[in-house]
N, C-alpha and C positions, 0 to 999 in steps of 0.2 A: 617263563616269560622273558621276552627279549627286553633288555635294559633300555634300548633306544626307544621303546614304545611307552616308557613311564610318562605319567602325567605329574608335573612337579607343582606343588602348592606354592603359588607366588607369594602370598603374604606371610606364610609361615617360613619361607626361604629368605626372603629379602626384607621383610618388614613393611611398614607403611609410609615411610618418608624417603624421598629420592631428591638428590641435589644435582642439577644439571650443571656440568663444569666445561663441557666443550661438545662441538658439533663437527662431524667429518663427512665428506661425501662417501657414498658406498657404490662402487663401480660394478658394472655388468661384467661377468666373465663368460667366455665361450671356449670350450675346449681346454679349460685350465688357463687361458691367457686373458689378461684384464683388457677390456676395451675402454674407450674414451667416454663411453656413455654412462652417465650417472643414473642409477635406478632408485636411489633413496639415500637416506642419511643415517649415520650411526650417531646415537646421543650418548655421550659419556657421562655417567652418573657416579656419585658415591652414595653409600648406604649408611647413614647416620646410625641406624639400629644395629648394624653389623660391622662395628668397629672401623666404619668408613672404608670398607672394601669398595673397590672400583669394578664397573662392568659398563658394557655397551649394549645399547638396545637399538636394533635396526628397525626403521620405519620407511616403507616405500613411498615414493612421490617426492614432492617439493619439501624443502626445509620448512619446518613449523616455526622456528625462531631465527632471528638475524644471528649470524656468527662472524667472528669468533665471540664467545660468551665472555663479557667483561667481568662479571661477578657471579657467584653460584646462584641459581634460580630454583626455588621450590617447585617441583613439578609432579604431576600425576599422569598415569598412562591409561589409555583404553585398550582393552584386548591384549594386555601384556601376558606373554606365553614364554615359558622356559623349556628348553628342550636339550636333553644330553646328547653328546656326540663324541666319537672317538678321533684323535688327531695326534700324530706323533707319539704313539704308544701310551697315550693317557686319555681318560675322559675329560670333558670340558662341558661347559653349558652355554648355549647361545640364547640370546633373548630378543623377541620381536614383539612389536605392538602395532595397533591400527592407528593410534594418535598419541599426541603428548600435548599437554596444556599446562600453563602456569596455575599454581595453587593461589587462589585469591583468598586473603584473610577475611574472615567475617568479623564484623564489629559489634 
């Protein structure tokens, strides 16, 4: 089996809680060169259930939250997927989602 074809269990890998700490534009690339066109945004999160590890989740389209983020926001993702890739002599994991929303506390 090709390692790049693995399907990663998101909940088992990341946990269930995500704190949004920053938002950055994600630019379109052509032939390895960055263009001025924004194709989506990268949402920087920390994972409280994984010793506060950090990662970014890319979502295409308009920003879902105003940025910069002033205080960490409890969020959840729709369609969150993790994918392994090879870069600079090592494996890493990229994350994409279809949407991000603020977690609303229920009373």
